C-alpha positions as CSV (number, residue, x, y, z in Angstrom):
1,X,0.0,0.0,0.0
2,X,1.4,3.4,-1.0
3,X,0.6,6.4,1.1
4,X,1.0,9.7,-0.5
5,X,2.8,12.3,1.7
6,X,0.6,15.3,2.2
7,X,2.0,18.7,3.1
8,X,0.3,21.4,5.2
9,X,0.6,25.1,5.4
10,X,2.9,26.3,8.2
11,X,4.3,29.6,9.4
12,X,7.8,30.3,8.0
13,X,8.6,32.8,10.8
14,X,7.3,33.9,14.2
15,X,4.3,36.3,14.0
16,X,2.9,38.4,16.8
17,X,-0.8,38.6,17.6
18,X,-2.4,41.1,15.3
19,X,0.0,40.5,12.4
20,X,-1.3,40.2,8.8
21,X,-0.3,37.0,7.0
22,X,1.7,37.5,3.7
23,X,3.0,34.9,1.3
24,X,6.5,35.3,2.9
25,X,5.0,34.1,6.2
26,X,3.9,30.7,4.7
27,X,5.7,27.5,3.9
28,X,4.8,23.9,3.4
29,X,5.6,21.1,5.9
30,X,4.9,17.4,6.4
31,X,2.9,15.8,7.9
32,X,-0.3,17.0,6.4
33,X,-2.5,17.5,9.4
34,X,-3.2,21.2,8.9
35,X,-4.6,23.5,6.2
36,X,-3.8,22.5,2.6
37,X,-2.2,24.6,-0.2
38,X,-5.7,25.0,-1.7
39,X,-6.6,27.1,1.3
40,X,-3.7,29.6,1.0
41,X,-5.9,32.4,-0.5
42,X,-8.2,32.2,2.4
43,X,-5.5,33.1,4.9
44,X,-3.5,35.7,3.0
45,X,-4.2,39.1,4.5
46,X,-5.9,37.6,7.5
47,X,-4.8,38.7,11.0
48,X,-3.6,36.1,13.5
49,X,-5.4,36.1,16.9
50,X,-2.5,34.8,18.9
51,X,1.3,34.7,18.7
52,X,2.4,31.9,16.3
53,X,5.8,30.4,15.8
54,X,8.1,29.3,12.9
55,X,7.3,25.8,11.6
56,X,3.9,25.7,13.5
57,X,1.2,24.3,11.3
58,X,-1.4,26.8,10.3
59,X,-4.9,26.1,11.8
60,X,-8.3,27.7,11.5
61,X,-8.1,28.6,15.1
62,X,-5.2,31.0,14.4
63,X,-7.6,33.4,12.7
64,X,-11.0,34.9,13.5
65,X,-13.9,34.1,11.1
66,X,-12.0,31.7,8.9
67,X,-14.3,29.4,6.9
68,X,-12.5,26.4,5.4
69,X,-14.3,23.3,4.2
């Protein structure tokens, strides 16, 4: 059985609460337990509601009012 490695969106640097997310703040990491690349447009320009750290997977709870299916 072959399992395809999935990657998730992660922060490429530390961000303080209230920072807006830019493309430079995003990277892709394994394992794939967070948001997927297809969701990147939903988080660009959004404000983080807590301090986040480099290499931390990006989650819906990092933002206010983020709707991801």
